[in-house]
C-alpha positions, -999 to 999 in steps of 0.1 A, spaced: -352 -219 -129 -323 -214 -102 -317 -247 -81 -308 -244 -44 -294 -270 -21 -298 -270 16 -282 -292 41 -302 -292 74 -329 -279 58 -357 -298 86 -337 -272 113 -352 -240 122 -330 -216 96 -338 -247 69 -373 -241 70 -372 -204 67 -350 -205 40 -366 -231 18 -400 -208 26 -376 -177 14 -363 -191 -16 -398 -209 -26 -411 -173 -28 -384 -164 -48 -391 -189 -75 -363 -214 -65 -364 -251 -69 -355 -263 -34 -340 -292 -29 -329 -306 10 -304 -332 21 -319 -353 50 -308 -378 75 -320 -406 76 -343 -415 105 -368 -439 121 -392 -413 131 -402 -381 112 -386 -351 117 -398 -331 89 -426 -310 111 -407 -278 104 -413 -282 65 -442 -303 64 -461 -271 52 -441 -269 24 -436 -303 9 -461 -313 -20 -458 -347 -38 -432 -350 -60 -457 -364 -84 -472 -329 -83 -462 -310 -113 -462 -280 -95 -436 -293 -68 -407 -272 -63 -393 -288 -31 -375 -322 -28 -357 -344 -5 -326 -366 -5 -314 -387 24 -283 -375 31 -256 -366 57 -226 -346 63 -210 -375 73 -210 -392 39 -192 -378 10 -202 -404 -16 -238 -393 -6 -232 -358 -11 -215 -365 -42 -245 -385 -58 -269 -354 -44 -252 -330 -61 -246 -348 -93 -282 -359 -92 -295 -318 -85 -268 -296 -104 -274 -269 -80 -269 -229 -87 -265 -220 -49 -256 -245 -20 -263 -233 21 -245 -254 43 -267 -252 76 -264 -288 88 -245 -290 121 -245 -307 160 -251 -270 164 -262 -274 204 -234 -265 225 -238 -282 253 -241 -316 239 -206 -307 218 -188 -309 254 -204 -343 258 -203 -353 220 -168 -336 208 -157 -356 183 -191 -363 164 -199 -327 165 -161 -320 147 -166 -346 122 -203 -330 112 -195 -295 118 -157 -294 105 -150 -323 91 -187 -326 71 -180 -288 58 -141 -299 40 -163 -330 30 -191 -305 9 -164 -283 -1 -146 -312 -15 -176 -326 -31 -184 -292 -49 -146 -285 -61 -151 -317 -83 -189 -314 -92 -173 -276 -105 -141 -293 -125 -165 -318 -140 -189 -296 -153 -169 -270 -171 -140 -250 -185 -127 -285 -197 -120 -292 -235 -158 -291 -254 -171 -281 -217 -178 -247 -223 -181 -220 -199 -170 -226 -161 -196 -237 -138 -205 -211 -111 -218 -229 -79 -223 -204 -49 -219 -218 -17 -228 -204 16 -210 -211 46 -230 -212 80 -207 -196 108 -216 -189 145 -212 -163 166 -198 -187 192 -165 -188 172 -159 -152 193 -162 -167 226 -140 -148 248 -131 -118 224 -149 -84 238 -180 -72 224 -188 -57 197 -174 -82 176 -172 -75 134 -158 -90 104 -121 -84 118 -123 -96 158 -102 -127 164 -117 -157 173 -115 -171 205 -140 -206 205 -150 -216 242 -166 -248 233 -160 -281 208 -183 -264 187 -171 -230 180 -143 -247 174 -153 -268 145 -170 -236 138 -140 -217 132 -124 -250 112 -156 -249 90 -148 -213 85 -111 -214 75 -122 -245 51 -143 -222 34 -123 -192 31 -96 -218 19 -114 -230 -11 -122 -197 -13 -85 -185 -22 -68 -217 -35 -94 -227 -56 -113 -193 -69 -145 -209 -55 -175 -189 -43 -178 -195 -12 -193 -166 12 -191 -168 50 -221 -157 72 -213 -151 109 -245 -152 123 -251 -139 162 -278 -156 179 -316 -161 159 -342 -178 175 -378 -182 165 -413 -205 171 -391 -231 150 -362 -229 179 -358 -266 191 -368 -269 229 -330 -271 245 -320 -239 229 -322 -215 260 -347 -190 248 -371 -220 236 -368 -235 270 -378 -203 290 -407 -196 264 -421 -232 264 -411 -235 303 -432 -201 310 -462 -207 290 -465 -236 308 -463 -224 336 -488 -198 331 -516 -225 325 -505 -248 352 -492 -277 334 -453 -273 354 -443 -251 381 -408 -247 380 -377 -243 352 -343 -249 356 -314 -225 339 -277 -221 342 -259 -187 338 -282 -162 340 -261 -134 332 -245 -148 299 -252 -120 271 -262 -126 236 -275 -107 200 -308 -121 194 -328 -114 163 -352 -134 142 -341 -167 121 -365 -154 93 -350 -121 89 -314 -141 88 -321 -161 60 -326 -133 36 -289 -124 49 -277 -155 35 -295 -152 0 -282 -119 -1 -244 -125 1 -249 -153 -25 -262 -125 -47 -234 -99 -36 -205 -99 -70 -180 -115 -49 -178 -142 -22 -169 -126 11 -178 -128 51 -202 -113 67 -216 -108 102 -252 -110 108 -266 -94 139 -287 -66 154 -260 -47 175 -278 -52 207 -270 -75 239 -296 -87 266 -286 -115 289 -305 -143 299 -320 -125 328 -333 -102 310 -348 -123 284 -365 -145 311 -379 -110 326 -393 -102 294 -411 -136 289 -425 -139 325 -432 -100 322 -453 -105 292 -471 -137 310 -481 -116 341 -459 -140 362 -431 -132 388 -399 -154 377 -383 -157 410 -411 -177 419 -404 -202 390 -366 -202 378 -340 -220 396 -305 -220 392 -290 -256 382 -253 -257 382 -251 -286 358 -262 -260 332 -232 -237 334 -206 -246 305 -173 -259 314 -161 -226 294 -186 -197 293 -188 -177 266 -199 -138 286 -211 -113 258 -218 -116 225 -232 -83 206 -220 -82 166 -217 -53 142 -232 -58 111 -223 -27 97 -207 -42 64 -241 -60 52 -262 -30 61 -235 -11 36 -226 -39 12 -259 -57 11 -286 -34 20 -292 -58 48 -308 -50 83 -327 -67 111 -365 -62 112 -376 -78 140 -369 -59 174 -360 -80 207 -394 -72 220 -411 -86 188 -390 -115 188 -403 -124 226 -442 -115 218 -436 -139 188 -424 -166 207 -444 -166 237 -478 -158 213 -469 -195 197 -459 -216 227 -490 -202 245 -508 -217 220 -490 -253 220 -498 -247 258 -533 -244 250 -539 -273 232 -516 -293 257 -540 -285 286 -570 -290 267 -560 -327 257 -548 -328 293 -581 -318 308 -599 -338 280 -579 -370 306 -555 -379 273 -520 -383 273 -499 -358 257 -461 -370 245 -438 -342 250 -420 -334 220 -395 -321 240 -382 -314 275 -386 -281 286 -360 -285 318 -332 -303 300 
């Protein structure tokens, strides 16, 4: 049975990837950060008591800021594949916590690669050790690395990062490339353009919009506040994109691949699509707040995934309209549940704030 280790397993991508790998018959291990409150809701439906002999999902406390802890986990698990999805991934937050972002996203990747290198060296090719152990690593990149580079962006486009998060991702990307070339490690770099889902965090703009709009529809709030409506992004479905991650590690050689839909839409278009589906006039409910503008903007991201299509046989299955429908329906159900409880006189604690 193949073993996979996922950093960031409790996030949107980690949860979809865990589902995908379990369906493929993998034994899946995930690294989670210790917290006083539970933060595993995205994978709770996958979890079984480890005493259950049929259990194939196991969680380990660890952190990309702790190399010693990572080393212990790797020695315990002995994975065949590692998917490095863990990060401080919110662009706006990275301007407020740049040092922390750089440590987790950039240096955290370096820590992980060093641990993997030592793990490989200790489990193969030496005297009496037999064949060299192969551990395949997926390093999660981001379209934010392109920043101000004109679209469409592909694997040969130059990086022009415009945020501490993007700069940190560029560093992580080149750490991966360097370890691939310097030590012959199998490190595949995926440059994923924006990918969304009903599991997206509520402070990310797409989920912020669908969450707020559905609450407005049911009278639970009246306004929402956004920043730059003209920013354009290439939005796909996270459930489609995790398959591309897996395909990169099944490819004979470790390479860099862009994963994208090839279509670009503005934040304004996303707002119009969401409010239109709900039969609402968005202009009556959306206000612009300068606090949500970035110090340095990324105006237009549109990926060219030709290489992934031709070499990996991957292409997106979910259209922009289908993605919007999926997210609106999921958040409308949450809003209905919230309204039912509120009408019954119950206080409903919010998991997130749609105006953040």
